[in-house]
C-alpha positions in Angstrom: 36.8 -31.9 -46.3 35.2 -34.8 -44.4 38.3 -35.3 -42.4 38.5 -31.6 -41.4 34.8 -31.8 -40.2 35.6 -34.9 -38.1 38.7 -33.2 -36.6 36.7 -30.1 -35.7 34.0 -32.1 -34.2 36.5 -34.1 -32.1 38.0 -30.8 -30.9 34.6 -29.5 -29.9 33.7 -32.6 -28.0 37.0 -32.9 -26.1 36.2 -30.3 -23.4 32.8 -31.9 -22.8 34.4 -35.3 -22.3 37.0 -33.8 -19.9 34.3 -32.1 -17.9 32.3 -35.3 -17.5 35.3 -37.4 -16.4 36.5 -34.6 -14.1 33.3 -34.8 -12.0 34.0 -38.4 -11.0 36.0 -38.4 -7.7 37.6 -41.3 -5.8 38.4 -40.6 -2.1 39.3 -42.5 1.0 37.6 -41.7 4.3 38.5 -43.0 7.8 35.4 -44.8 9.3 35.2 -46.6 12.6 33.8 -50.1 12.6 34.6 -53.7 13.4 33.1 -56.4 11.2 31.3 -57.5 8.1 28.0 -56.2 9.3 29.6 -52.8 9.8 31.0 -53.0 6.3 27.6 -53.7 4.8 25.9 -50.8 6.7 28.8 -48.4 6.0 28.9 -49.2 2.3 25.1 -49.0 1.9 25.0 -45.6 3.7 27.8 -44.3 1.3 25.8 -45.5 -1.7 22.6 -44.0 -0.3 24.5 -40.7 -0.2 25.4 -40.9 -3.8 28.6 -43.0 -4.0 28.7 -45.2 -7.1 31.2 -47.5 -5.4 31.9 -48.0 -1.8 34.3 -50.5 -0.2 35.1 -50.4 3.5 38.3 -52.2 4.7 37.9 -53.5 8.3 41.7 -53.8 8.8 42.6 -50.2 7.7 39.2 -48.7 8.8 39.1 -46.9 5.4 36.1 -46.4 3.1 37.1 -46.0 -0.5 34.3 -44.2 -2.4 33.8 -43.1 -6.0 31.1 -40.5 -6.6 29.9 -37.9 -9.1 30.9 -34.5 -7.7 27.9 -32.9 -9.4 25.5 -35.0 -7.4 27.3 -35.9 -4.2 30.3 -35.0 -2.0 32.7 -36.5 0.5 30.9 -34.4 3.2 27.4 -35.8 2.2 28.8 -39.4 2.3 30.4 -38.9 5.8 27.2 -37.4 7.1 25.2 -40.4 5.9 27.7 -42.9 7.3 27.6 -41.1 10.7 23.8 -41.1 10.6 23.8 -44.9 10.6 26.1 -45.1 13.7 29.7 -45.0 12.5 32.1 -42.2 13.3 34.0 -40.7 10.4 37.0 -38.4 10.3 34.7 -35.4 10.2 31.4 -36.5 12.0 30.6 -38.4 15.2 27.6 -40.7 15.1 24.7 -39.9 17.4 25.0 -41.7 20.7 21.5 -43.2 20.5 22.1 -44.6 17.0 25.6 -45.9 18.0 24.1 -47.7 21.0 21.5 -49.4 18.8 24.3 -51.0 16.7 24.8 -54.7 17.2 27.1 -55.4 20.1 30.0 -56.6 17.9 29.6 -53.4 15.8 30.2 -51.1 18.8 33.7 -50.0 18.1 36.1 -48.1 20.5 35.1 -44.5 20.2 35.1 -41.3 22.2 32.1 -42.5 24.2 33.5 -45.8 25.2 37.2 -44.8 25.7 36.4 -42.5 28.7 
């Protein structure tokens, strides 16, 4: 009888466990930048937007983020990264913010390539 109760309890909890793990997402976002200072600002912005992990690769220009889909989103992370001066695949940083980046952080972008 005890084993039956345990089995039933496990079956009841299984959907809850799947729902919890299904909310965690890992995604890769293209983000412009140049150096270690850029990496720090990009990763901090992503975490401020709700990412639990954020790693930007300066060689590939990719930000790998993990976040809880119930509390954050890819869109929110991209908006926050753009708000600190870095273009993403979906958002362009404000020109004023971009121009305030350190000189070495001013990557090639639509503004400088014209």
